[in-house]
Biopython code that builds the backbone (N, CA, C, O; Angstrom):
import numpy as np
from Bio.PDB.StructureBuilder import StructureBuilder

atoms = [
    (1, "MET", "N", (15.126, -19.558, -19.760)),
    (1, "MET", "CA", (15.301, -19.372, -18.350)),
    (1, "MET", "C", (14.805, -17.993, -17.936)),
    (1, "MET", "O", (14.945, -17.016, -18.671)),
    (2, "ALA", "N", (14.239, -17.939, -16.774)),
    (2, "ALA", "CA", (13.745, -16.674, -16.248)),
    (2, "ALA", "C", (14.841, -15.981, -15.435)),
    (2, "ALA", "O", (15.602, -16.624, -14.712)),
    (3, "HIS", "N", (14.899, -14.679, -15.569)),
    (3, "HIS", "CA", (15.848, -13.895, -14.798)),
    (3, "HIS", "C", (15.134, -13.304, -13.589)),
    (3, "HIS", "O", (13.981, -12.887, -13.698)),
    (4, "PRO", "N", (15.795, -13.262, -12.453)),
    (4, "PRO", "CA", (15.147, -12.681, -11.273)),
    (4, "PRO", "C", (14.891, -11.189, -11.483)),
    (4, "PRO", "O", (15.766, -10.459, -11.949)),
    (5, "THR", "N", (13.697, -10.750, -11.137)),
    (5, "THR", "CA", (13.343, -9.346, -11.301)),
    (5, "THR", "C", (13.439, -8.583, -9.992)),
    (5, "THR", "O", (13.424, -7.352, -9.990)),
    (6, "ALA", "N", (13.536, -9.295, -8.884)),
    (6, "ALA", "CA", (13.638, -8.624, -7.589)),
    (6, "ALA", "C", (14.995, -7.949, -7.470)),
    (6, "ALA", "O", (15.988, -8.470, -7.976)),
    (7, "PRO", "N", (15.054, -6.788, -6.804)),
    (7, "PRO", "CA", (16.358, -6.136, -6.629)),
    (7, "PRO", "C", (17.277, -6.974, -5.753)),
    (7, "PRO", "O", (16.870, -7.469, -4.701)),
    (8, "CYS", "N", (18.492, -7.125, -6.187)),
    (8, "CYS", "CA", (19.482, -7.900, -5.437)),
    (8, "CYS", "C", (20.471, -6.939, -4.795)),
    (8, "CYS", "O", (20.886, -5.955, -5.408)),
    (9, "CYS", "N", (20.838, -7.229, -3.577)),
    (9, "CYS", "CA", (21.832, -6.402, -2.894)),
    (9, "CYS", "C", (22.752, -7.312, -2.097)),
    (9, "CYS", "O", (22.431, -8.470, -1.829)),
    (10, "GLU", "N", (23.869, -6.780, -1.735)),
    (10, "GLU", "CA", (24.819, -7.537, -0.942)),
    (10, "GLU", "C", (24.297, -7.696, 0.474)),
    (10, "GLU", "O", (23.416, -6.957, 0.914)),
    (11, "ILE", "N", (24.844, -8.654, 1.169)),
    (11, "ILE", "CA", (24.447, -8.902, 2.556)),
    (11, "ILE", "C", (25.622, -8.563, 3.457)),
    (11, "ILE", "O", (26.746, -8.993, 3.202)),
    (12, "ARG", "N", (25.369, -7.797, 4.505)),
    (12, "ARG", "CA", (26.407, -7.339, 5.429)),
    (12, "ARG", "C", (25.977, -7.555, 6.865)),
    (12, "ARG", "O", (24.851, -7.973, 7.136)),
    (13, "THR", "N", (26.880, -7.268, 7.773)),
    (13, "THR", "CA", (26.569, -7.252, 9.204)),
    (13, "THR", "C", (26.900, -5.867, 9.754)),
    (13, "THR", "O", (27.762, -5.168, 9.223)),
    (14, "LEU", "N", (26.213, -5.484, 10.811)),
    (14, "LEU", "CA", (26.403, -4.172, 11.417)),
    (14, "LEU", "C", (26.880, -4.368, 12.850)),
    (14, "LEU", "O", (26.273, -5.114, 13.619)),
    (15, "VAL", "N", (27.975, -3.691, 13.203)),
    (15, "VAL", "CA", (28.564, -3.817, 14.532)),
    (15, "VAL", "C", (28.752, -2.424, 15.116)),
    (15, "VAL", "O", (29.227, -1.515, 14.436)),
    (16, "LEU", "N", (28.377, -2.265, 16.377)),
    (16, "LEU", "CA", (28.526, -0.987, 17.081)),
    (16, "LEU", "C", (29.601, -1.168, 18.149)),
    (16, "LEU", "O", (29.465, -2.017, 19.030)),
    (17, "HIS", "N", (30.667, -0.372, 18.073)),
    (17, "HIS", "CA", (31.750, -0.403, 19.051)),
    (17, "HIS", "C", (31.525, 0.744, 20.027)),
    (17, "HIS", "O", (31.444, 1.900, 19.610)),
    (18, "THR", "N", (31.423, 0.444, 21.318)),
    (18, "THR", "CA", (31.192, 1.455, 22.339)),
    (18, "THR", "C", (32.417, 1.545, 23.238)),
    (18, "THR", "O", (32.955, 0.530, 23.681)),
    (19, "TYR", "N", (32.846, 2.767, 23.498)),
    (19, "TYR", "CA", (33.985, 3.036, 24.369)),
    (19, "TYR", "C", (33.465, 3.679, 25.644)),
    (19, "TYR", "O", (33.166, 4.873, 25.643)),
    (20, "PRO", "N", (33.346, 2.909, 26.755)),
    (20, "PRO", "CA", (32.764, 3.442, 27.990)),
    (20, "PRO", "C", (33.513, 4.646, 28.546)),
    (20, "PRO", "O", (32.892, 5.540, 29.121)),
    (21, "ASP", "N", (34.836, 4.691, 28.389)),
    (21, "ASP", "CA", (35.624, 5.815, 28.901)),
    (21, "ASP", "C", (35.557, 7.020, 27.969)),
    (21, "ASP", "O", (35.920, 8.130, 28.358)),
    (22, "GLY", "N", (35.092, 6.802, 26.738)),
    (22, "GLY", "CA", (35.041, 7.881, 25.761)),
    (22, "GLY", "C", (36.345, 8.087, 25.032)),
    (22, "GLY", "O", (36.465, 9.021, 24.239)),
    (23, "ILE", "N", (37.341, 7.227, 25.281)),
    (23, "ILE", "CA", (38.661, 7.358, 24.662)),
    (23, "ILE", "C", (38.841, 6.239, 23.645)),
    (23, "ILE", "O", (38.835, 5.062, 24.006)),
    (24, "LYS", "N", (38.999, 6.603, 22.374)),
    (24, "LYS", "CA", (39.186, 5.623, 21.305)),
    (24, "LYS", "C", (40.677, 5.451, 21.048)),
    (24, "LYS", "O", (41.198, 5.950, 20.051)),
    (25, "ALA", "N", (41.358, 4.754, 21.935)),
    (25, "ALA", "CA", (42.800, 4.551, 21.804)),
    (25, "ALA", "C", (43.149, 3.127, 22.226)),
    (25, "ALA", "O", (42.369, 2.445, 22.892)),
    (26, "PHE", "N", (44.334, 2.702, 21.823)),
    (26, "PHE", "CA", (44.812, 1.375, 22.170)),
    (26, "PHE", "C", (44.927, 1.237, 23.684)),
    (26, "PHE", "O", (45.420, 2.136, 24.365)),
    (27, "GLY", "N", (44.468, 0.108, 24.196)),
    (27, "GLY", "CA", (44.585, -0.155, 25.618)),
    (27, "GLY", "C", (43.352, 0.203, 26.418)),
    (27, "GLY", "O", (43.259, -0.148, 27.594)),
    (28, "HIS", "N", (42.408, 0.888, 25.812)),
    (28, "HIS", "CA", (41.183, 1.245, 26.519)),
    (28, "HIS", "C", (40.090, 0.235, 26.186)),
    (28, "HIS", "O", (40.116, -0.406, 25.135)),
    (29, "GLU", "N", (39.151, 0.108, 27.082)),
    (29, "GLU", "CA", (38.085, -0.882, 26.939)),
    (29, "GLU", "C", (37.182, -0.535, 25.759)),
    (29, "GLU", "O", (36.856, 0.629, 25.531)),
    (30, "ARG", "N", (36.778, -1.583, 25.002)),
    (30, "ARG", "CA", (35.851, -1.434, 23.891)),
    (30, "ARG", "C", (34.820, -2.548, 23.969)),
    (30, "ARG", "O", (35.180, -3.719, 24.097)),
    (31, "ILE", "N", (33.560, -2.202, 23.895)),
    (31, "ILE", "CA", (32.474, -3.180, 23.909)),
    (31, "ILE", "C", (31.919, -3.277, 22.495)),
    (31, "ILE", "O", (31.492, -2.273, 21.924)),
    (32, "THR", "N", (31.923, -4.486, 21.923)),
    (32, "THR", "CA", (31.435, -4.715, 20.576)),
    (32, "THR", "C", (30.047, -5.329, 20.651)),
    (32, "THR", "O", (29.856, -6.368, 21.284)),
    (33, "THR", "N", (29.065, -4.680, 19.997)),
    (33, "THR", "CA", (27.692, -5.135, 20.034)),
    (33, "THR", "C", (27.180, -5.312, 18.612)),
    (33, "THR", "O", (27.115, -4.333, 17.868)),
    (34, "PRO", "N", (26.810, -6.543, 18.202)),
    (34, "PRO", "CA", (26.202, -6.719, 16.888)),
    (34, "PRO", "C", (24.772, -6.164, 16.890)),
    (34, "PRO", "O", (24.048, -6.300, 17.876)),
    (35, "MET", "N", (24.380, -5.544, 15.788)),
    (35, "MET", "CA", (23.060, -4.945, 15.675)),
    (35, "MET", "C", (22.239, -5.701, 14.634)),
    (35, "MET", "O", (22.786, -6.245, 13.675)),
    (36, "GLY", "N", (20.931, -5.731, 14.831)),
    (36, "GLY", "CA", (20.027, -6.441, 13.931)),
    (36, "GLY", "C", (19.352, -5.526, 12.931)),
    (36, "GLY", "O", (19.702, -4.351, 12.813)),
    (37, "ARG", "N", (18.377, -6.072, 12.207)),
    (37, "ARG", "CA", (17.670, -5.336, 11.165)),
    (37, "ARG", "C", (16.910, -4.132, 11.690)),
    (37, "ARG", "O", (16.778, -3.124, 10.996)),
    (38, "ARG", "N", (16.418, -4.231, 12.890)),
    (38, "ARG", "CA", (15.621, -3.148, 13.452)),
    (38, "ARG", "C", (16.446, -2.189, 14.298)),
    (38, "ARG", "O", (15.905, -1.283, 14.932)),
    (39, "GLY", "N", (17.766, -2.396, 14.305)),
    (39, "GLY", "CA", (18.641, -1.508, 15.055)),
    (39, "GLY", "C", (18.727, -1.847, 16.527)),
    (39, "GLY", "O", (19.143, -1.017, 17.335)),
    (40, "LYS", "N", (18.341, -3.055, 16.880)),
    (40, "LYS", "CA", (18.410, -3.488, 18.274)),
    (40, "LYS", "C", (19.607, -4.415, 18.466)),
    (40, "LYS", "O", (19.970, -5.149, 17.547)),
    (41, "PRO", "N", (20.225, -4.391, 19.649)),
    (41, "PRO", "CA", (21.386, -5.250, 19.912)),
    (41, "PRO", "C", (21.018, -6.730, 19.889)),
    (41, "PRO", "O", (19.933, -7.125, 20.317)),
    (42, "LEU", "N", (21.945, -7.536, 19.379)),
    (42, "LEU", "CA", (21.775, -8.990, 19.312)),
    (42, "LEU", "C", (22.935, -9.668, 20.033)),
    (42, "LEU", "O", (23.912, -9.017, 20.404)),
    (43, "LYS", "N", (22.819, -10.976, 20.227)),
    (43, "LYS", "CA", (23.885, -11.723, 20.891)),
    (43, "LYS", "C", (24.946, -12.213, 19.906)),
    (43, "LYS", "O", (26.096, -12.411, 20.297)),
    (44, "LYS", "N", (24.583, -12.412, 18.637)),
    (44, "LYS", "CA", (25.552, -12.860, 17.649)),
    (44, "LYS", "C", (25.326, -12.115, 16.341)),
    (44, "LYS", "O", (24.282, -11.491, 16.148)),
    (45, "LEU", "N", (26.308, -12.179, 15.440)),
    (45, "LEU", "CA", (26.227, -11.469, 14.167)),
    (45, "LEU", "C", (25.092, -12.015, 13.317)),
    (45, "LEU", "O", (24.900, -13.228, 13.230)),
    (46, "ARG", "N", (24.345, -11.123, 12.694)),
    (46, "ARG", "CA", (23.267, -11.483, 11.779)),
    (46, "ARG", "C", (23.514, -10.791, 10.446)),
    (46, "ARG", "O", (24.034, -9.676, 10.404)),
    (47, "LEU", "N", (23.141, -11.454, 9.365)),
    (47, "LEU", "CA", (23.282, -10.875, 8.048)),
    (47, "LEU", "C", (22.041, -10.048, 7.725)),
    (47, "LEU", "O", (20.915, -10.502, 7.927)),
    (48, "ILE", "N", (22.254, -8.830, 7.222)),
    (48, "ILE", "CA", (21.156, -7.967, 6.814)),
    (48, "ILE", "C", (21.510, -7.351, 5.465)),
    (48, "ILE", "O", (22.690, -7.272, 5.122)),
    (49, "PRO", "N", (20.519, -6.912, 4.691)),
    (49, "PRO", "CA", (20.822, -6.293, 3.394)),
    (49, "PRO", "C", (21.712, -5.064, 3.563)),
    (49, "PRO", "O", (21.596, -4.329, 4.544)),
    (50, "ALA", "N", (22.593, -4.855, 2.602)),
    (50, "ALA", "CA", (23.577, -3.776, 2.683)),
    (50, "ALA", "C", (22.915, -2.404, 2.786)),
    (50, "ALA", "O", (23.376, -1.558, 3.553)),
    (51, "GLU", "N", (21.849, -2.169, 2.033)),
    (51, "GLU", "CA", (21.178, -0.871, 2.073)),
    (51, "GLU", "C", (20.671, -0.567, 3.479)),
    (51, "GLU", "O", (20.815, 0.553, 3.968)),
    (52, "LYS", "N", (20.080, -1.562, 4.121)),
    (52, "LYS", "CA", (19.563, -1.392, 5.475)),
    (52, "LYS", "C", (20.710, -1.186, 6.461)),
    (52, "LYS", "O", (20.603, -0.369, 7.375)),
    (53, "ALA", "N", (21.808, -1.923, 6.281)),
    (53, "ALA", "CA", (22.959, -1.809, 7.177)),
    (53, "ALA", "C", (23.561, -0.408, 7.112)),
    (53, "ALA", "O", (23.887, 0.168, 8.150)),
    (54, "PHE", "N", (23.713, 0.147, 5.914)),
    (54, "PHE", "CA", (24.292, 1.477, 5.780)),
    (54, "PHE", "C", (23.334, 2.554, 6.289)),
    (54, "PHE", "O", (23.779, 3.571, 6.822)),
    (55, "ALA", "N", (22.025, 2.343, 6.131)),
    (55, "ALA", "CA", (21.047, 3.299, 6.658)),
    (55, "ALA", "C", (21.101, 3.332, 8.188)),
    (55, "ALA", "O", (21.060, 4.404, 8.791)),
    (56, "LEU", "N", (21.195, 2.155, 8.809)),
    (56, "LEU", "CA", (21.300, 2.094, 10.268)),
    (56, "LEU", "C", (22.628, 2.687, 10.752)),
    (56, "LEU", "O", (22.677, 3.331, 11.799)),
    (57, "ALA", "N", (23.702, 2.468, 9.989)),
    (57, "ALA", "CA", (25.008, 3.018, 10.367)),
    (57, "ALA", "C", (24.962, 4.540, 10.378)),
    (57, "ALA", "O", (25.540, 5.170, 11.263)),
    (58, "ARG", "N", (24.277, 5.138, 9.398)),
    (58, "ARG", "CA", (24.140, 6.596, 9.380)),
    (58, "ARG", "C", (23.354, 7.081, 10.590)),
    (58, "ARG", "O", (23.625, 8.161, 11.116)),
    (59, "ARG", "N", (22.381, 6.289, 11.032)),
    (59, "ARG", "CA", (21.591, 6.670, 12.194)),
    (59, "ARG", "C", (22.412, 6.608, 13.482)),
    (59, "ARG", "O", (22.253, 7.455, 14.362)),
    (60, "PHE", "N", (23.293, 5.605, 13.596)),
    (60, "PHE", "CA", (24.080, 5.417, 14.810)),
    (60, "PHE", "C", (25.327, 6.292, 14.867)),
    (60, "PHE", "O", (25.835, 6.547, 15.960)),
    (61, "GLN", "N", (25.833, 6.754, 13.742)),
    (61, "GLN", "CA", (27.060, 7.548, 13.770)),
    (61, "GLN", "C", (26.799, 8.890, 14.438)),
    (61, "GLN", "O", (25.688, 9.418, 14.388)),
    (62, "GLY", "N", (27.819, 9.423, 15.052)),
    (62, "GLY", "CA", (27.703, 10.708, 15.704)),
    (62, "GLY", "C", (27.420, 10.610, 17.194)),
    (62, "GLY", "O", (27.441, 11.622, 17.896)),
    (63, "ARG", "N", (27.158, 9.412, 17.683)),
    (63, "ARG", "CA", (26.971, 9.254, 19.123)),
    (63, "ARG", "C", (28.323, 9.348, 19.801)),
    (63, "ARG", "O", (29.323, 8.868, 19.266)),
    (64, "PHE", "N", (28.365, 9.964, 20.980)),
    (64, "PHE", "CA", (29.624, 10.135, 21.699)),
    (64, "PHE", "C", (30.164, 8.784, 22.160)),
    (64, "PHE", "O", (29.426, 7.993, 22.747)),
    (65, "GLY", "N", (31.423, 8.516, 21.905)),
    (65, "GLY", "CA", (32.085, 7.305, 22.381)),
    (65, "GLY", "C", (31.710, 6.039, 21.618)),
    (65, "GLY", "O", (31.839, 4.939, 22.157)),
    (66, "THR", "N", (31.248, 6.169, 20.372)),
    (66, "THR", "CA", (30.893, 4.991, 19.584)),
    (66, "THR", "C", (31.511, 5.062, 18.191)),
    (66, "THR", "O", (31.816, 6.137, 17.673)),
    (67, "THR", "N", (31.682, 3.893, 17.610)),
    (67, "THR", "CA", (32.108, 3.751, 16.235)),
    (67, "THR", "C", (31.227, 2.685, 15.605)),
    (67, "THR", "O", (30.906, 1.691, 16.255)),
    (68, "VAL", "N", (30.833, 2.873, 14.359)),
    (68, "VAL", "CA", (29.961, 1.934, 13.669)),
    (68, "VAL", "C", (30.747, 1.264, 12.561)),
    (68, "VAL", "O", (31.477, 1.935, 11.832)),
    (69, "SER", "N", (30.613, -0.061, 12.419)),
    (69, "SER", "CA", (31.274, -0.811, 11.362)),
    (69, "SER", "C", (30.249, -1.617, 10.592)),
    (69, "SER", "O", (29.408, -2.294, 11.182)),
    (70, "VAL", "N", (30.322, -1.541, 9.264)),
    (70, "VAL", "CA", (29.511, -2.404, 8.405)),
    (70, "VAL", "C", (30.484, -3.375, 7.772)),
    (70, "VAL", "O", (31.334, -2.989, 6.969)),
    (71, "ILE", "N", (30.354, -4.631, 8.137)),
    (71, "ILE", "CA", (31.316, -5.656, 7.711)),
    (71, "ILE", "C", (30.685, -6.514, 6.631)),
    (71, "ILE", "O", (31.321, -7.441, 6.128)),
]
sb = StructureBuilder()
sb.init_structure("model")
sb.init_model(0)
sb.init_chain("A")
sb.init_seg("    ")
for serial, (resi, resn, name, xyz) in enumerate(atoms, 1):
    if name == "N":
        sb.init_residue(resn, " ", resi, " ")
    sb.init_atom(name, np.array(xyz, "f"), 0.0, 1.0, " ", f" {name:<3s}", serial, name[0])
structure = sb.get_structure()
């Protein structure tokens, strides 16, 4: 039997949580936006390779009023 030689990685989804008021607390509005492979917003969750998801998360972190989740 042949073994796969291509690198294998886990598959994850990337979600960007935006807080319009800038307050990350219970009771305040939160907008959840799934992100795609190219870092653009999508309408539903998409699976992307874990390495790419974590690279995009590092790019999005640090924006005011946002939180990034890799699920």
